[in-house]
GUVEX-119831 format. One record per residue: x, y, z of N, C-alpha, C in turn; residue number from 0. Coordinates in steps of 0.02 Angstrom, whole numbers. Example, Ala and Ser with C-alpha at 12.3 -4.5 7.8 and 13.67 -1.06 7.14 Angstrom:
% GUVEX-119831
+--------+--------+--------+--------+--------+--------+--------+--------+--------+-----+
:   n_px :   n_py :   n_pz :  ca_px :  ca_py :  ca_pz :   c_px :   c_py :   c_pz : pos :
+--------+--------+--------+--------+--------+--------+--------+--------+--------+-----+
:    660 :   -284 :    390 :    615 :   -225 :    390 :    660 :   -165 :    390 :   0 :
:    642 :   -112 :    354 :    684 :    -53 :    357 :    645 :      2 :    394 :   1 :
+--------+--------+--------+--------+--------+--------+--------+--------+--------+-----+
END
This chain:
% GUVEX-119831
+--------+--------+--------+--------+--------+--------+--------+--------+--------+-----+
:   n_px :   n_py :   n_pz :  ca_px :  ca_py :  ca_pz :   c_px :   c_py :   c_pz : pos :
+--------+--------+--------+--------+--------+--------+--------+--------+--------+-----+
:    147 :  -2367 :   1591 :    103 :  -2352 :   1646 :    121 :  -2396 :   1706 :   0 :
:    118 :  -2365 :   1764 :    129 :  -2402 :   1826 :     65 :  -2437 :   1847 :   1 :
:     73 :  -2491 :   1884 :     14 :  -2525 :   1911 :    -22 :  -2480 :   1960 :   2 :
:    -87 :  -2481 :   1957 :   -129 :  -2447 :   2005 :   -196 :  -2484 :   2011 :   3 :
:   -226 :  -2478 :   2068 :   -293 :  -2506 :   2078 :   -347 :  -2459 :   2052 :   4 :
:   -328 :  -2404 :   2023 :   -377 :  -2357 :   1994 :   -420 :  -2397 :   1944 :   5 :
:   -485 :  -2388 :   1948 :   -530 :  -2428 :   1907 :   -541 :  -2402 :   1836 :   6 :
:   -511 :  -2346 :   1819 :   -514 :  -2324 :   1749 :   -471 :  -2372 :   1707 :   7 :
:   -492 :  -2384 :   1646 :   -453 :  -2428 :   1603 :   -384 :  -2397 :   1589 :   8 :
:   -337 :  -2439 :   1572 :   -270 :  -2415 :   1556 :   -272 :  -2367 :   1496 :   9 :
:   -315 :  -2381 :   1449 :   -321 :  -2338 :   1390 :   -345 :  -2268 :   1410 :  10 :
:   -395 :  -2264 :   1453 :   -420 :  -2199 :   1477 :   -367 :  -2164 :   1517 :  11 :
:   -333 :  -2200 :   1561 :   -281 :  -2169 :   1602 :   -224 :  -2143 :   1558 :  12 :
:   -205 :  -2180 :   1507 :   -151 :  -2159 :   1462 :   -171 :  -2095 :   1425 :  13 :
:   -233 :  -2091 :   1402 :   -256 :  -2031 :   1368 :   -256 :  -1971 :   1415 :  14 :
:   -277 :  -1983 :   1476 :   -278 :  -1929 :   1526 :   -207 :  -1906 :   1541 :  15 :
:   -161 :  -1952 :   1549 :    -92 :  -1933 :   1564 :    -63 :  -1892 :   1507 :  16 :
:    -80 :  -1910 :   1446 :    -55 :  -1872 :   1388 :    -79 :  -1799 :   1390 :  17 :
:   -144 :  -1789 :   1402 :   -171 :  -1720 :   1403 :   -146 :  -1683 :   1465 :  18 :
:   -138 :  -1719 :   1520 :   -111 :  -1687 :   1581 :    -39 :  -1664 :   1569 :  19 :
:      2 :  -1705 :   1538 :     71 :  -1686 :   1525 :     76 :  -1628 :   1475 :  20 :
:     31 :  -1626 :   1427 :     29 :  -1569 :   1380 :     19 :  -1504 :   1419 :  21 :
:    -27 :  -1505 :   1466 :    -42 :  -1445 :   1505 :      8 :  -1432 :   1560 :  22 :
:     40 :  -1485 :   1584 :     94 :  -1476 :   1633 :    151 :  -1436 :   1600 :  23 :
:    169 :  -1455 :   1539 :    223 :  -1419 :   1504 :    205 :  -1345 :   1496 :  24 :
:    143 :  -1332 :   1475 :    122 :  -1263 :   1465 :    117 :  -1225 :   1532 :  25 :
:     95 :  -1259 :   1584 :     89 :  -1226 :   1650 :    158 :  -1207 :   1677 :  26 :
:    207 :  -1250 :   1666 :    275 :  -1234 :   1688 :    301 :  -1174 :   1648 :  27 :
:    287 :  -1174 :   1583 :    306 :  -1117 :   1541 :    270 :  -1053 :   1563 :  28 :
:    205 :  -1059 :   1576 :    166 :  -1001 :   1598 :    193 :   -973 :   1664 :  29 :
:    211 :  -1017 :   1710 :    241 :   -995 :   1773 :    305 :   -955 :   1759 :  30 :
:    347 :   -981 :   1715 :    408 :   -945 :   1697 :    395 :   -878 :   1665 :  31 :
:    344 :   -875 :   1622 :    326 :   -812 :   1590 :    302 :   -761 :   1641 :  32 :
:    263 :   -784 :   1689 :    240 :   -739 :   1742 :    297 :   -714 :   1785 :  33 :
:    345 :   -756 :   1800 :    403 :   -734 :   1839 :    445 :   -685 :   1799 :  34 :
:    452 :   -698 :   1734 :    488 :   -651 :   1690 :    456 :   -582 :   1693 :  35 :
:    390 :   -581 :   1688 :    354 :   -517 :   1691 :    362 :   -486 :   1761 :  36 :
:    355 :   -525 :   1812 :    361 :   -502 :   1882 :    429 :   -469 :   1894 :  37 :
:    482 :   -500 :   1870 :    550 :   -474 :   1882 :    566 :   -412 :   1841 :  38 :
:    532 :   -403 :   1785 :    553 :   -352 :   1737 :    503 :   -296 :   1724 :  39 :
:    446 :   -297 :   1757 :    396 :   -245 :   1745 :    421 :   -178 :   1771 :  40 :
:    405 :   -125 :   1735 :    423 :    -57 :   1754 :    364 :    -11 :   1740 :  41 :
:    360 :     43 :   1776 :    309 :     93 :   1762 :    275 :    118 :   1825 :  42 :
:    229 :    165 :   1815 :    196 :    197 :   1873 :    157 :    148 :   1917 :  43 :
:    127 :     97 :   1888 :     90 :     49 :   1928 :    131 :    -11 :   1948 :  44 :
:    197 :     -2 :   1951 :    243 :    -57 :   1962 :    223 :   -104 :   2018 :  45 :
:    215 :    -79 :   2078 :    208 :   -123 :   2135 :    145 :   -166 :   2130 :  46 :
:     90 :   -138 :   2107 :     28 :   -177 :   2101 :     36 :   -232 :   2049 :  47 :
:     64 :   -216 :   1992 :     72 :   -265 :   1938 :    125 :   -316 :   1958 :  48 :
:    179 :   -294 :   1987 :    232 :   -338 :   2011 :    204 :   -390 :   2059 :  49 :
:    165 :   -368 :   2107 :    136 :   -414 :   2157 :     83 :   -459 :   2125 :  50 :
:     43 :   -432 :   2080 :     -8 :   -472 :   2047 :     24 :   -529 :   2007 :  51 :
:     76 :   -514 :   1969 :    109 :   -566 :   1930 :    137 :   -621 :   1975 :  52 :
:    163 :   -601 :   2033 :    190 :   -651 :   2080 :    134 :   -694 :   2108 :  53 :
:     78 :   -664 :   2125 :     20 :   -702 :   2151 :     -5 :   -752 :   2099 :  54 :
:    -12 :   -729 :   2038 :    -36 :   -773 :   1984 :     15 :   -828 :   1972 :  55 :
:     79 :   -812 :   1973 :    131 :   -863 :   1964 :    126 :   -918 :   2017 :  56 :
:    114 :   -898 :   2079 :    107 :   -947 :   2133 :     49 :   -994 :   2119 :  57 :
:     -7 :   -968 :   2096 :    -65 :  -1010 :   2082 :    -52 :  -1055 :   2023 :  58 :
:    -19 :  -1030 :   1971 :     -4 :  -1071 :   1913 :     44 :  -1127 :   1933 :  59 :
:     90 :  -1113 :   1978 :    135 :  -1166 :   2003 :     94 :  -1220 :   2040 :  60 :
:     44 :  -1199 :   2078 :      0 :  -1247 :   2111 :    -38 :  -1290 :   2060 :  61 :
:    -60 :  -1259 :   2005 :    -94 :  -1297 :   1953 :    -46 :  -1349 :   1923 :  62 :
:     16 :  -1329 :   1912 :     67 :  -1376 :   1887 :     71 :  -1437 :   1932 :  63 :
:     73 :  -1425 :   1996 :     78 :  -1480 :   2044 :     16 :  -1525 :   2041 :  64 :
:    -42 :  -1495 :   2036 :   -104 :  -1535 :   2032 :   -106 :  -1577 :   1968 :  65 :
:    -86 :  -1548 :   1912 :    -85 :  -1585 :   1849 :    -35 :  -1643 :   1852 :  66 :
:     24 :  -1630 :   1879 :     75 :  -1682 :   1885 :     53 :  -1738 :   1932 :  67 :
:     23 :  -1719 :   1988 :      1 :  -1769 :   2036 :    -56 :  -1812 :   2009 :  68 :
:    -99 :  -1782 :   1969 :   -153 :  -1821 :   1938 :   -123 :  -1871 :   1889 :  69 :
:    -74 :  -1850 :   1850 :    -41 :  -1896 :   1803 :     -9 :  -1955 :   1841 :  70 :
:     26 :  -1940 :   1895 :     56 :  -1992 :   1935 :      5 :  -2037 :   1967 :  71 :
:    -50 :  -2008 :   1991 :   -103 :  -2047 :   2023 :   -138 :  -2095 :   1975 :  72 :
:   -135 :  -2079 :   1911 :   -165 :  -2123 :   1861 :   -117 :  -2177 :   1837 :  73 :
:    -57 :  -2178 :   1867 :     -7 :  -2228 :   1848 :     41 :  -2205 :   1794 :  74 :
:     36 :  -2142 :   1776 :     80 :  -2114 :   1725 :    140 :  -2081 :   1756 :  75 :
:    181 :  -2052 :   1714 :    239 :  -2015 :   1735 :    229 :  -1942 :   1716 :  76 :
:    237 :  -1898 :   1765 :    233 :  -1826 :   1751 :    297 :  -1805 :   1716 :  77 :
:    290 :  -1770 :   1661 :    348 :  -1745 :   1623 :    354 :  -1670 :   1638 :  78 :
:    390 :  -1654 :   1692 :    390 :  -1586 :   1716 :    458 :  -1552 :   1720 :  79 :
:    506 :  -1576 :   1681 :    570 :  -1540 :   1682 :    565 :  -1477 :   1639 :  80 :
:    609 :  -1431 :   1651 :    610 :  -1369 :   1612 :    625 :  -1386 :   1538 :  81 :
:    671 :  -1433 :   1527 :    688 :  -1451 :   1458 :    628 :  -1479 :   1420 :  82 :
:    591 :  -1523 :   1452 :    532 :  -1552 :   1420 :    479 :  -1499 :   1410 :  83 :
:    470 :  -1457 :   1460 :    420 :  -1403 :   1455 :    435 :  -1356 :   1397 :  84 :
:    499 :  -1339 :   1390 :    518 :  -1294 :   1335 :    504 :  -1325 :   1267 :  85 :
:    512 :  -1390 :   1261 :    498 :  -1423 :   1197 :    424 :  -1432 :   1184 :  86 :
:    385 :  -1443 :   1237 :    315 :  -1463 :   1227 :    263 :  -1408 :   1239 :  87 :
:    283 :  -1352 :   1266 :    234 :  -1300 :   1281 :    203 :  -1273 :   1216 :  88 :
:    138 :  -1263 :   1218 :    103 :  -1235 :   1160 :     97 :  -1159 :   1164 :  89 :
:    124 :  -1129 :   1217 :    120 :  -1056 :   1224 :    170 :  -1021 :   1179 :  90 :
:    152 :   -961 :   1159 :    198 :   -919 :   1119 :    256 :   -899 :   1165 :  91 :
:    318 :   -902 :   1140 :    375 :   -882 :   1182 :    368 :   -809 :   1206 :  92 :
:    390 :   -797 :   1266 :    384 :   -731 :   1297 :    436 :   -683 :   1267 :  93 :
:    416 :   -623 :   1251 :    461 :   -572 :   1224 :    504 :   -544 :   1281 :  94 :
:    568 :   -556 :   1278 :    613 :   -535 :   1332 :    631 :   -461 :   1328 :  95 :
:    610 :   -427 :   1275 :    629 :   -357 :   1267 :    579 :   -307 :   1294 :  96 :
:    526 :   -329 :   1325 :    476 :   -282 :   1348 :    489 :   -263 :   1421 :  97 :
:    466 :   -203 :   1440 :    476 :   -180 :   1509 :    415 :   -146 :   1538 :  98 :
:    377 :   -111 :   1497 :    321 :    -72 :   1525 :    267 :   -117 :   1552 :  99 :
:    233 :    -92 :   1602 :    179 :   -131 :   1632 :    126 :   -150 :   1581 : 100 :
:    107 :   -103 :   1537 :     55 :   -118 :   1487 :     77 :   -175 :   1440 : 101 :
:    141 :   -173 :   1420 :    165 :   -226 :   1375 :    166 :   -294 :   1411 : 102 :
:    187 :   -294 :   1474 :    187 :   -357 :   1512 :    116 :   -381 :   1524 : 103 :
:     71 :   -336 :   1540 :      1 :   -355 :   1551 :    -27 :   -386 :   1487 : 104 :
:    -13 :   -356 :   1430 :    -37 :   -384 :   1367 :     -7 :   -454 :   1354 : 105 :
:     58 :   -461 :   1364 :     91 :   -526 :   1352 :     66 :   -579 :   1400 : 106 :
:     60 :   -562 :   1463 :     35 :   -610 :   1513 :    -38 :   -628 :   1499 : 107 :
:    -78 :   -578 :   1481 :   -148 :   -590 :   1465 :   -155 :   -639 :   1406 : 108 :
:   -114 :   -629 :   1357 :   -115 :   -673 :   1298 :    -98 :   -745 :   1317 : 109 :
:    -48 :   -753 :   1359 :    -27 :   -820 :   1381 :    -81 :   -852 :   1424 : 110 :
:   -110 :   -814 :   1470 :   -164 :   -840 :   1512 :   -224 :   -861 :   1469 : 111 :
:   -242 :   -820 :   1421 :   -299 :   -835 :   1377 :   -287 :   -899 :   1337 : 112 :
:   -227 :   -907 :   1310 :   -211 :   -968 :   1272 :   -213 :  -1030 :   1316 : 113 :
:   -185 :  -1024 :   1376 :   -187 :  -1080 :   1423 :   -258 :  -1096 :   1443 : 114 :
:   -297 :  -1044 :   1457 :   -367 :  -1054 :   1476 :   -407 :  -1087 :   1421 : 115 :
:   -398 :  -1066 :   1360 :   -433 :  -1097 :   1303 :   -416 :  -1171 :   1298 : 116 :
:   -353 :  -1187 :   1305 :   -333 :  -1257 :   1300 :   -359 :  -1299 :   1358 : 117 :
:   -363 :  -1270 :   1417 :   -391 :  -1309 :   1473 :   -466 :  -1321 :   1462 : 118 :
:   -501 :  -1273 :   1433 :   -572 :  -1285 :   1418 :   -579 :  -1342 :   1367 : 119 :
:   -535 :  -1344 :   1318 :   -536 :  -1400 :   1270 :   -520 :  -1466 :   1305 : 120 :
:   -475 :  -1465 :   1353 :   -456 :  -1525 :   1390 :   -514 :  -1552 :   1432 : 121 :
:   -557 :  -1508 :   1456 :   -616 :  -1530 :   1494 :   -657 :  -1577 :   1450 : 122 :
:   -671 :  -1555 :   1389 :   -710 :  -1596 :   1343 :   -676 :  -1660 :   1323 : 123 :
:   -610 :  -1657 :   1312 :   -573 :  -1717 :   1294 :   -576 :  -1769 :   1349 : 124 :
:   -560 :  -1748 :   1410 :   -559 :  -1795 :   1466 :   -628 :  -1825 :   1477 : 125 :
:   -679 :  -1784 :   1473 :   -747 :  -1810 :   1482 :   -765 :  -1859 :   1426 : 126 :
:   -744 :  -1843 :   1365 :   -761 :  -1886 :   1308 :   -728 :  -1955 :   1313 : 127 :
:   -667 :  -1958 :   1339 :   -638 :  -2025 :   1345 :   -650 :  -2057 :   1413 : 128 :
:   -693 :  -2026 :   1454 :   -718 :  -2060 :   1514 :   -684 :  -2046 :   1579 : 129 :
:   -645 :  -1992 :   1583 :   -611 :  -1975 :   1646 :   -640 :  -1910 :   1673 : 130 :
:   -696 :  -1916 :   1709 :   -730 :  -1857 :   1734 :   -690 :  -1822 :   1789 : 131 :
:   -648 :  -1859 :   1825 :   -608 :  -1827 :   1877 :   -555 :  -1781 :   1847 : 132 :
:   -523 :  -1803 :   1793 :   -475 :  -1760 :   1759 :   -511 :  -1701 :   1727 : 133 :
:   -570 :  -1713 :   1700 :   -610 :  -1658 :   1673 :   -626 :  -1607 :   1728 : 134 :
:   -641 :  -1632 :   1787 :   -656 :  -1588 :   1844 :   -594 :  -1547 :   1864 : 135 :
:   -535 :  -1579 :   1863 :   -473 :  -1542 :   1878 :   -463 :  -1486 :   1827 : 136 :
:   -473 :  -1501 :   1763 :   -465 :  -1450 :   1712 :   -517 :  -1395 :   1720 : 137 :
:   -577 :  -1412 :   1743 :   -628 :  -1361 :   1756 :   -605 :  -1314 :   1811 : 138 :
:   -577 :  -1342 :   1864 :   -551 :  -1301 :   1919 :   -495 :  -1255 :   1894 : 139 :
:   -449 :  -1282 :   1855 :   -394 :  -1242 :   1829 :   -421 :  -1188 :   1783 : 140 :
:   -468 :  -1205 :   1740 :   -497 :  -1157 :   1693 :   -530 :  -1098 :   1729 : 141 :
:   -568 :  -1114 :   1781 :   -600 :  -1060 :   1820 :   -548 :  -1014 :   1851 : 142 :
:   -495 :  -1043 :   1879 :   -443 :  -1003 :   1909 :   -406 :   -960 :   1859 : 143 :
:   -390 :   -989 :   1802 :   -355 :   -951 :   1749 :   -399 :   -893 :   1725 : 144 :
:   -463 :   -906 :   1714 :   -508 :   -852 :   1693 :   -510 :   -795 :   1744 : 145 :
:   -510 :   -812 :   1807 :   -511 :   -760 :   1859 :   -445 :   -721 :   1858 : 146 :
:   -390 :   -755 :   1851 :   -325 :   -720 :   1848 :   -319 :   -678 :   1786 : 147 :
:   -347 :   -701 :   1730 :   -348 :   -661 :   1669 :   -387 :   -596 :   1681 : 148 :
:   -442 :   -601 :   1715 :   -482 :   -541 :   1731 :   -441 :   -493 :   1774 : 149 :
:   -408 :   -519 :   1825 :   -367 :   -476 :   1869 :   -311 :   -442 :   1830 : 150 :
:   -277 :   -480 :   1787 :   -222 :   -451 :   1749 :   -248 :   -400 :   1699 : 151 :
:   -299 :   -417 :   1661 :   -326 :   -370 :   1611 :   -354 :   -307 :   1644 : 152 :
:   -375 :   -312 :   1706 :   -402 :   -254 :   1741 :   -349 :   -203 :   1758 : 153 :
:   -286 :   -218 :   1746 :   -232 :   -171 :   1758 :   -228 :   -119 :   1702 : 154 :
:   -263 :   -132 :   1646 :   -263 :    -85 :   1590 :   -326 :    -42 :   1592 : 155 :
:   -318 :     20 :   1574 :   -375 :     65 :   1570 :   -419 :     42 :   1511 : 156 :
:   -484 :     44 :   1520 :   -529 :     25 :   1465 :   -517 :     70 :   1405 : 157 :
:   -520 :     40 :   1345 :   -511 :     78 :   1283 :   -572 :     68 :   1239 : 158 :
:   -594 :    122 :   1210 :   -650 :    118 :   1163 :   -717 :    107 :   1196 : 159 :
:   -720 :    115 :   1260 :   -784 :    106 :   1296 :   -810 :    174 :   1316 : 160 :
:   -862 :    197 :   1283 :   -889 :    263 :   1296 :   -911 :    271 :   1368 : 161 :
:   -933 :    218 :   1399 :   -954 :    222 :   1469 :   -895 :    239 :   1514 : 162 :
:   -836 :    214 :   1497 :   -777 :    226 :   1539 :   -750 :    297 :   1530 : 163 :
:   -758 :    325 :   1471 :   -731 :    392 :   1458 :   -781 :    447 :   1468 : 164 :
:   -845 :    429 :   1475 :   -898 :    479 :   1484 :   -918 :    513 :   1420 : 165 :
:   -897 :    488 :   1362 :   -912 :    519 :   1297 :   -969 :    484 :   1264 : 166 :
+--------+--------+--------+--------+--------+--------+--------+--------+--------+-----+
END
């Protein structure tokens, strides 16, 4: 840990940096998965889904930056290389063989949901070891991820909902 005048104990800061780096790796992976989907989506709704994936990728990249900067601000080192991210990401690897918009929407939704679940867990962890500011950052990220998940999942027609089909 680097010296800082931050008044959190070194133990709390080290724990925060660890959870921040875990999510930094996954956020970098998630950004790459979104770009993979953006570049390779095909189908009738192409342009809308293509643009949506790019918009979400931009926001996920911003989350990566915020996570890394918080780690650095706490006196830690952000571990944000592609090589480290590939080793440490907890996300399921993206299927490179898919092309249809529905398949990409499903894959991206799954990745967003997994990342969102983990950020919600990180809120509790950071709060439990006494870093409410890091917990607040994870809360902000969680809210954004949930909104993007809603936008992405909304690209699929409702299934099994009698209200949607009129039956």
